[in-house]
Each structure stands twice: as structure tokens, then as C-alpha cells.
C-alpha positions in Angstrom: 0.0 0.0 0.0 1.4 3.4 -1.0 2.1 5.8 1.8 0.9 9.4 1.6 4.6 10.5 1.1 4.9 8.0 -1.8 1.9 9.6 -3.5 3.1 13.2 -2.8 6.5 12.4 -4.2 5.0 10.9 -7.4 2.7 13.8 -7.8 5.6 16.2 -7.6 7.4 14.2 -10.2 4.4 14.3 -12.5 3.7 18.0 -12.1 7.3 19.2 -12.6 10.0 19.0 -15.2 9.9 18.9 -19.0 6.9 16.5 -19.3 4.8 18.0 -16.5 1.1 17.6 -16.4 -1.6 19.4 -14.4 -2.4 18.3 -10.9 -5.8 17.0 -12.0 -4.2 14.8 -14.8 -1.4 13.7 -12.3 -4.0 12.5 -9.9 -5.8 10.6 -12.7 -2.5 8.8 -13.5 -1.9 7.9 -9.9 -5.3 6.4 -9.6 -4.7 4.4 -12.8 -1.4 3.1 -11.6 -3.0 2.0 -8.3 -5.7 0.2 -10.2 -2.9 -1.7 -12.1 -1.4 -2.8 -8.7 1.5 -0.4 -8.9 2.1 1.0 -5.5 2.3 4.7 -6.6 5.9 4.9 -5.4 8.7 6.2 -7.6 10.9 3.2 -6.8 8.3 0.6 -7.8 7.4 2.3 -11.0 11.1 2.6 -11.9 11.3 -1.2 -11.6 8.2 -1.9 -13.6 8.1 -2.8 -17.3 7.0 -0.3 -19.9 4.0 -2.4 -21.0 2.5 -2.5 -17.5 2.8 1.3 -17.1 1.4 1.9 -20.7 -1.6 -0.4 -20.1 -2.3 1.5 -16.8 -2.3 5.1 -18.2 -3.2 4.3 -21.8 -0.5 6.6 -23.2 2.7 5.0 -24.4 4.6 8.3 -24.8 3.6 9.4 -21.3 4.5 6.0 -19.9 8.0 6.2 -21.4 8.4 9.7 -20.0 7.2 8.6 -16.5 9.4 5.5 -16.4 12.5 7.6 -17.5 11.7 10.3 -14.9 11.3 7.7 -12.1 14.6 6.0 -13.0 16.4 9.3 -13.3 15.1 10.6 -9.9 16.6 7.5 -8.2 20.2 8.0 -9.5 22.7 9.2 -6.9 23.1 13.0 -7.0 20.2 13.5 -9.3 18.7 17.0 -9.1 15.4 15.7 -10.1 14.8 14.1 -6.7 13.2 17.4 -5.9 11.4 18.1 -9.2 9.1 20.7 -7.7 12.0 23.1 -7.1 14.2 22.2 -10.1 15.2 25.4 -12.0 15.1 25.5 -15.7 18.4 25.8 -17.4 19.1 29.1 -19.0 19.6 27.3 -22.3 16.3 25.4 -22.1 14.1 26.0 -25.0 11.1 28.2 -24.1 7.9 26.1 -23.9 4.8 27.6 -25.4 2.2 28.3 -22.7 -0.7 25.9 -22.6 -2.9 28.9 -21.9 -2.1 31.1 -24.9 -4.5 31.1 -27.8 -2.2 30.2 -30.7 -4.8 29.5 -33.4 -7.7 31.6 -32.5 -10.0 32.1 -35.5 -10.0 35.6 -37.0 -13.5 36.5 -36.1 -15.5 36.0 -32.9 -18.2 34.3 -34.8 -15.7 31.6 -36.0 -14.3 31.1 -32.6 -17.7 30.7 -30.9 -18.9 28.4 -33.7 -15.8 26.2 -33.2 -16.7 25.7 -29.5 -20.3 24.7 -30.0 -21.6 22.2 -27.5 -24.2 19.5 -28.1 -27.8 20.6 -28.5 -29.6 20.8 -25.1 -32.0 17.9 -24.5 -35.0 19.1 -22.4 -37.4 16.2 -22.8 -38.3 15.8 -19.1 -39.4 12.2 -19.3 -36.2 11.3 -21.0 -34.1 13.2 -18.5 -35.8 11.6 -15.5 -34.5 8.2 -16.8 -31.0 9.4 -17.6 -28.0 8.4 -15.5 -24.5 9.5 -16.4 -21.2 8.3 -15.1 -18.5 10.8 -14.4 -16.1 12.3 -11.8 -16.6 15.5 -9.9 -14.4 18.0 -11.8 -16.1 18.0 -15.2 -19.5 18.2 -13.4 -18.3 21.4 -11.7 -17.3 22.7 -15.2 -20.7 21.8 -16.7 -22.5 23.5 -13.7 -20.4 26.7 -14.2 -21.0 26.9 -18.0 -24.7 26.4 -17.6 -24.9 28.9 -14.6 -23.1 31.7 -16.4 -25.7 31.8 -19.2 -28.0 33.2 -16.5 -25.7 35.1 -14.1 -23.5 36.6 -16.9 -25.5 36.3 -20.2 -23.1 38.9 -21.8 -20.4 36.3 -21.8 -19.9 34.3 -25.0 -19.4 30.5 -24.8 -15.6 30.9 -25.1 -15.6 33.0 -21.9 -18.0 30.7 -20.0 -15.7 27.8 -20.7 -12.6 29.7 -19.6 -14.2 31.0 -16.4 -15.6 27.5 -15.7 -12.2 25.9 -16.1 -10.8 28.5 -13.7 -13.4 27.4 -11.1 -12.4 23.8 -11.6 -8.7 24.5 -11.0 -9.4 26.7 -7.9 -11.5 23.9 -6.5 -9.0 21.2 -7.3 -6.2 23.1 -5.6 -8.3 23.7 -2.5 -9.0 20.0 -2.4 -5.4 19.1 -2.9 -4.3 21.3 0.0 -7.0 19.9 2.3 -5.7 16.3 1.5 -2.1 17.3 2.1 -1.2 16.8 -1.6 -0.1 20.4 -2.0 1.2 22.8 0.6 2.1 26.5 0.9 0.1 29.5 -0.2 -1.6 29.7 -3.6 -0.7 32.4 -6.2 -3.7 34.5 -5.3 -2.8 34.4 -1.6 0.7 35.6 -2.5 -0.7 38.6 -4.2 -0.5 37.6 -7.9 -4.2 38.5 -8.3 -4.0 41.7 -6.4 -5.6 44.6 -8.3 -6.8 42.3 -11.0 -10.6 42.4 -11.7 -12.5 39.5 -10.2 -15.9 37.9 -10.7 -17.6 35.3 -8.5 -18.6 32.0 -10.1 -20.1 29.3 -7.9 -18.8 31.0 -4.9 -15.2 31.2 -6.2 -13.4 34.5 -6.8 -11.9 34.2 -10.2 -9.3 36.7 -11.4 -10.1 37.8 -15.0 -8.7 39.6 -18.0 -11.0 41.8 -20.0 -11.3 41.0 -23.7 -12.1 44.6 -24.6 -13.1 45.0 -28.2 -14.4 41.4 -28.5 -17.7 42.0 -30.1 -20.1 39.1 -29.8 -23.9 38.8 -30.0 -25.7 35.7 -28.8 -28.0 33.9 -31.1 -31.7 35.0 -30.6 -32.8 31.4 -29.8 -30.2 31.2 -27.0 -31.0 34.6 -25.4 -32.0 34.5 -21.8 -34.6 37.1 -20.8 -35.4 38.7 -17.5 -32.0 38.1 -15.9 -31.2 41.1 -13.7 -27.9 42.5 -12.6 -28.2 42.7 -8.8 -26.0 45.8 -8.7 -28.5 47.8 -10.7 -31.7 45.8 -10.1 -32.4 46.3 -13.8 -32.0 44.2 -17.0 -28.4 43.6 -18.1 -27.7 45.6 -21.3 -24.8 45.4 -23.7 -22.3 48.2 -23.7 -19.8 49.1 -26.4 -16.2 48.1 -25.8 -15.1 51.7 -26.2 -17.5 52.7 -23.4 -16.3 50.0 -21.1 -12.5 50.3 -21.6 -12.2 54.1 -21.5 -11.5 55.4 -18.0 -14.2 57.9 -17.0 -13.4 61.3 -15.7 -12.1 61.3 -12.1 -9.9 64.2 -11.0 -8.1 62.6 -8.0 -5.2 60.2 -7.9 -5.8 56.6 -6.7 -2.9 55.1 -4.7 -2.1 51.5 -4.3 -0.9 49.8 -1.1 2.8 49.9 -0.8 4.8 46.6 -1.3 8.3 46.2 0.2 10.7 43.4 -0.8 14.4 43.2 0.2 14.3 46.8 1.4 12.9 48.1 -1.9 9.4 49.7 -1.6 7.0 50.2 -4.5 3.8 52.2 -4.8 1.6 53.0 -7.8 -0.7 56.0 -8.6 -3.2 56.5 -11.4 -5.2 59.5 -12.6 -7.5 60.2 -15.5 -6.1 62.3 -18.4 -7.5 63.3 -21.8 -4.4 64.4 -23.8 -0.6 64.1 -23.8 -0.3 67.6 -22.5 -2.6 66.8 -19.6 -0.6 63.7 -18.8 2.6 65.8 -18.6 0.9 68.5 -16.6 -0.5 66.0 -14.1 2.9 64.4 -13.6 4.6 67.7 -13.1 2.0 68.7 -10.5 2.4 65.4 -8.7 6.2 65.7 -8.4 6.1 69.4 -7.5 3.7 68.7 -4.6 5.3 65.6 -3.2 8.9 65.8 -2.0 8.9 62.1 -1.0 8.4 61.1 -4.7 11.2 63.5 -5.8 13.5 61.6 -3.4 12.6 58.2 -4.8 15.0 56.2 -6.9 12.6 55.8 -9.8 9.3 57.3 -10.9 8.3 55.0 -13.8 5.4 56.4 -16.0 3.1 55.3 -18.8 0.0 56.9 -20.2 -2.5 56.2 -23.0 -5.1 58.6 -24.3 -7.6 58.6 -27.1 -6.8 61.0 -30.0 -8.4 62.0 -33.2 -6.5 59.3 -35.1 -6.4 56.5 -32.6 -4.6 55.8 -29.3 -1.6 58.0 -28.3 0.7 56.5 -25.7 4.1 56.9 -24.2 6.3 55.6 -21.3 9.4 56.5 -19.3 11.7 54.2 -17.4 13.3 56.9 -15.2 16.4 54.7 -14.8 14.5 51.4 -14.2 15.4 49.7 -17.5 12.3 48.3 -19.1 10.0 49.6 -16.4 8.1 52.0 -18.6 7.5 49.5 -21.3 6.3 47.0 -18.7 3.6 49.1 -17.1 2.6 50.4 -20.6 2.1 46.7 -21.4 -0.3 46.4 -18.5 -2.4 49.3 -19.8 -2.4 47.8 -23.2 -3.4 44.4 -22.1 -6.4 45.9 -20.2 -7.1 48.3 -23.1 -7.1 51.1 -20.5 -7.5 54.5 -22.2 -7.3 58.1 -20.8 -5.1 57.1 -17.8 -1.7 58.1 -16.5 0.1 55.4 -14.3 3.1 56.2 -12.1 5.0 53.5 -10.3 7.5 54.8 -7.7 10.4 52.7 -6.3 12.7 53.4 -3.4 15.7 51.2 -4.0 16.9 49.3 -0.9 20.3 48.3 -2.1 19.5 44.7 -3.0 18.8 43.6 -6.6 15.4 42.0 -7.0 15.8 40.5 -10.5 12.6 39.5 -12.2 10.7 39.7 -9.0 10.5 43.5 -9.6 8.2 42.9 -12.5 5.7 41.0 -10.4 5.7 43.7 -7.7 5.3 46.5 -10.3 2.3 44.6 -11.8 0.8 44.1 -8.4 0.8 47.7 -7.3 -0.2 48.9 -10.8 -3.3 46.7 -10.9 -4.1 47.8 -7.3 -4.1 51.5 -8.4 -5.9 50.8 -11.7 -8.6 48.6 -10.1 -9.4 51.3 -7.6 -9.8 53.7 -10.6 -12.2 51.3 -12.2 -14.2 51.1 -9.0 -14.2 54.8 -8.5 -15.4 55.4 -12.0 -18.0 52.6 -11.8 -16.5 50.9 -14.9 -17.3 47.2 -14.1 -18.6 46.7 -17.6 -20.2 43.8 -19.5 -17.3 43.0 -21.8 -16.2 39.5 -22.5 -13.7 38.0 -20.0 -10.9 35.4 -19.8 -10.3 33.4 -16.6 -6.7 34.1 -15.5 -4.4 31.2 -14.4 -2.5 32.9 -11.5 -0.5 29.7 -10.8 0.8 29.7 -14.3 1.5 33.4 -14.0 3.6 32.7 -10.8 5.5 29.9 -12.4 6.4 32.0 -15.4 7.4 35.0 -13.2 7.8 37.2 -16.2 6.8 40.8 -17.1 3.8 41.5 -19.3 5.0 42.0 -22.9 3.4 43.8 -25.8 -0.2 44.9 -25.9 -1.9 41.5 -26.2 -3.0 38.8 -23.8 0.2 36.7 -24.7 1.8 37.9 -21.5 -1.2 36.9 -19.3 -1.8 33.1 -19.0 -5.5 32.4 -19.3 -7.6 29.2 -19.4 -8.3 28.2 -23.0 -11.8 27.4 -23.9 -10.8 24.7 -26.4 -9.3 22.2 -23.9 -12.2 22.9 -21.5 -14.7 22.0 -24.2 -12.8 18.8 -25.1 -12.7 17.9 -21.5 -16.5 17.9 -20.9 -17.2 16.3 -24.3 -15.3 13.2 -23.2 -16.2 13.3 -19.5 -19.8 12.0 -19.3 -20.2 8.4 -20.1 -22.9 5.9 -19.1 -22.7 3.5 -16.1 -20.4 0.6 -16.8 -21.9 -2.6 -18.2 -22.1 -5.7 -16.1 -18.8 -7.6 -16.1 -20.4 -10.6 -17.8 -21.9 -8.5 -20.6 -20.5 -9.3 -24.1 -22.0 -6.2 -25.6 -19.2 -3.8 -26.6 -19.5 -0.4 -28.2 -17.3 1.1 -30.9 -15.3 4.2 -30.3 -17.6 6.2 -32.5 -20.7 5.0 -30.6 -19.1 5.8 -27.2 -18.2 9.3 -28.5 -21.8 9.9 -29.6 -23.1 8.6 -26.3 -20.9 11.0 -24.3 -22.1 13.9 -26.4 -25.7 13.0 -25.9 -25.1 12.6 -22.2 -23.6 16.1 -22.1 -26.6 17.5 -24.0 -28.9 15.9 -21.5 -26.9 17.2 -18.5 -26.8 20.7 -19.9 -30.5 20.5 -20.7 -31.3 19.5 -17.1 -29.1 22.2 -15.7 -30.7 24.8 -18.0 -34.2 23.7 -16.7 -32.9 24.1 -13.1 -31.4 27.6 -13.5 -34.2 28.9 -15.7 -36.8 27.9 -13.0 -35.0 30.3 -10.5 -33.8 33.0 -12.8 -37.0 35.2 -12.5 -37.0 34.9 -8.7 -33.3 35.3 -7.6 -30.8 38.0 -8.4 -27.6 36.8 -10.0 -25.6 36.8 -6.7 -28.1 34.6 -5.0 -28.4 32.3 -8.0 -24.6 31.9 -8.0 -24.5 31.3 -4.2 -27.1 28.5 -4.4 -25.4 26.8 -7.4 -22.6 25.3 -5.4 -25.1 23.8 -2.9 -27.1 22.2 -5.7 -23.9 20.7 -7.2 -23.0 19.2 -3.8 -26.4 17.5 -3.7 -26.1 15.8 -7.0 -22.4 15.1 -7.4 -21.2 11.5 -7.6 -20.4 9.7 -4.4 -16.7 8.7 -4.2 -14.3 7.5 -1.6 -13.1 10.0 0.9 -9.6 11.3 1.1 -6.9 10.7 -1.5 -8.4 7.4 -2.6 -11.5 9.3 -4.0 -9.5 11.8 -6.0 -10.6 11.4 -9.6 -13.1 8.7 -8.7 -16.2 8.3 -10.7 -19.8 7.7 -9.8 -23.4 8.1 -11.0 -25.3 11.3 -11.5 -29.0 11.0 -11.9 -30.5 13.8 -13.9 -33.8 13.3 -12.1 -32.1 14.6 -8.9 -31.2 17.8 -10.8 -34.8 18.3 -11.9 -35.9 17.9 -8.4 -34.0 21.0 -7.4 -36.1 23.2 -9.6 -38.3 25.9 -8.1 -41.7 24.3 -7.2 -44.8 25.9 -8.7 
């Protein structure tokens, strides 16, 4: 029987290094190895033959990589004995982020069409008889995607899938920490999400990136009516991307919390400006009235304003090489317009290396998010769910004016995940009836359509009677009531069970 330390060591090996996988995938492989009578210890896997490992995890390439990693980790003096902290060589080839959209179609319509999910099945008699077989994580994703069509109907399917996957990852990490499979603070607790806009989905605070300028209109037959924004107690209406992303007029500076690291202190300020001359004047007035800032080591600046012929922007490092370009990249990635941003640093005598980029981003987003709250610009634009853990692992400055510097959850993998996640209960062991791969694929898609149909019937029954915050709050409780029963503790991670759609229908508002 594998000890908890054996499992933890194997998980660290699987989630680190060149062939690393996500924690969720790693737990699935551990479960599969246990089912194949492998003790989930690195030493036993290193001694096993390749065929045994391949049959367990159904991926020969991954099996070879795992076997090689286990053998390497046992060699005397091997640095991979501690894969979770193994640094990348400076000569290592840069790996493409799994969260960057490399082949996004040119138009929003093409992207949304490529992500289409199976047609919703709402035949109640059929749904009452339906039973699906799955594990808990994809069920959370399906709940979130269905819920967001009512709580945030302005979000296209690509955003709903991205936000839903963020919820799954946050939930999985919390569970891993509670089981002792992961330790330490999460990226959000360490401040990586500070100042970043957040939305609540199924009770989870998800850090988001605005997709300003992404124009999308939902199909008329899919449109949900009577959904109200609790903050206004009125119908949610579309706003133009220009209206959302332009900072409204506010004459005062907003100031971030200060952050000190190795004796260097950082603080950011932002103010609304309408022209280059106004940006220069605002900066001059700030410096003239604040001796403390004049004594600082660096006052890094960036501004963007809307001109007659497009966006006008500029930045200044003030001795902090690359600093101006970095904070200008933050403004560009958020499509923030009509704003001046100033990041002040008092150097403490100790070089911070790349950590200075993280802190500059942190204080900048703090000041900018306050500006958005002051101006009331929460907006209805499309969103990406941000992966703060990936952001922390990359530990790099934002580059350019696109989302390439911000790791987000891709909608494509999330869609593929739920398309394959909802099977039917296993046949009896003595049954000779076997289904082809195509038949199984069609069955899973039909099950997903049934599940989403049942969830739509549930949420629509409450949408006219609850505001979006209350609907979101109740969703997690409904999920808990219908999720599959699995073993407790580590043994239940990734375990599958039955979900009866009749139980979901029973949660609808009576009358």
C-alpha cells in the first residue's frame, strides 16, 4: 500500500519538469497506476516494465516519460529528486504556454462556432430516466458553464468555458491542499491576483482579464430574458467596448498599497487624463507637490489617451530599465485609455531580479482597479479566466499589448474535457456487448446535451426569482447535492460515480 509520502513524491514528479502535467491529470494517472497494482511509489514504477505502465495510463509516450523520470530521480546525486523546485536551465528551449491562444479564428463568430456544445435535451421524461457516469471536476465545469448563461449572459461561450475551467482549477487546488497533496500559499494568496478584476462564479473569486473590443452577439434562440444585474436591479444591457474600456473622468489620484521586498518599496498611482499635455501636466504637479516622490530612486510612468487618429501612448523608465515598457504593457493588455500610471520605487540596495516585474504589476493593478471602482466601470465585456498559478510559475513581465503575457484558461481544452467526461454507467462484467469508439463518443455527447439541458431547466426555474448573486450562491449547494459519491480522502480523487439527472430536476423551483 502506498504511503501518503509516496503519493506526494510521485505527484511532484508528474507535475514538474519537461513532461509535467496538471495536478488533475497527475491524480488521474496515480489512480490508474494504483488500479494496475503499482504502489504509486517512484521506486516501484522505476522497476516496472513499460507495458505494465502503458496499459495503466493508456498513453505509451507518457508512460515512457514517466518511467524515465522515475529512473532518473533515483540516480545518486540526481537534481530531479526534488522536481518541484528544479530550476530550468538558461539554455532550455522556451515552452509555449498551454494557456495562450495560438490558433484563435480571425472572427469572434468563427471562434464561438468552433466551440459549439451538443444541443440541449430538455425532454423531461427522457431526462428523468437518464444516468451519467463521471467524476466531480467535469461536473463542476458543466455547472459553471450552464450557470453563467443566466448570471452573466453577456459572456460568450468561449468566456464561459474559460471561467468555468478557472473554477475547476481553484476547487481542485483547495481540495489538494486539504488532502495534504499540496502545501504553501496559492498564487492568489501571494498577491498575484491583487488589483486584477475578479468575478464570482459558484462562490469562487476568479481573477479575470477583460477581452475589450471582443464584439459578440448571442443567437436569438439562445438569449435568456429577465436576468437582472443585482448591482443595478435592472436588465443587463450590452455596452460598447469603447465605453467599457475608457476610464471615466475622475480628478483625484488613486494610490495602491505599498509593497516592500528586500528593502525596496513600490507604490503606484493612477489618474484620468485626456491628452498628452494633460498627462505631462498631471505628472509635473504630482512631483512638485510631493517631496517624497522626488527623493525616490525611480518614478516610472506610462500613459494612454484617445486621440483623433487613434490611441496615443508613451512611457518613461526613469532609470529602471524596461519599467516604462512593462507598465505600458499592463495598460495595453487591459485596453485602458485616458489614464496616467506612475510606479514609484525606493531602491533598498538589493537587486530583485525578475521579482520587480511581479511587484510592479501588483501595485499597478491595485491602483488601476481602484480607478475602475471609483469610475464605476465594471462593464459587461467578455472575460478570460486568468491562471494565476501559471503566472507565478512564469514569473515574467507582461510583454506587448496582447494577452500573450497573461496566462488564461483556453476554452478549447475545456470543451474537449467535458465532451469526453460524461459516459454511461459501466456494463455488467459478464456482458458481451461492446460499443465502438464512435458509438461511445456519440453517447458521451448525448449525455452532455442531457446534462446541460437538465441544468438549464434548473437555473431557468429560478432566474426570474433570484438576483444573480443569490443564484450563484445556491449553485454550489445544488452541485453538492447531485455530485457522484466517491471514496473520501486521496483514494477518492478522480473517482467516478453516477449522477441521476432526475435529482437535478428535483432542485427546480416548485410551482
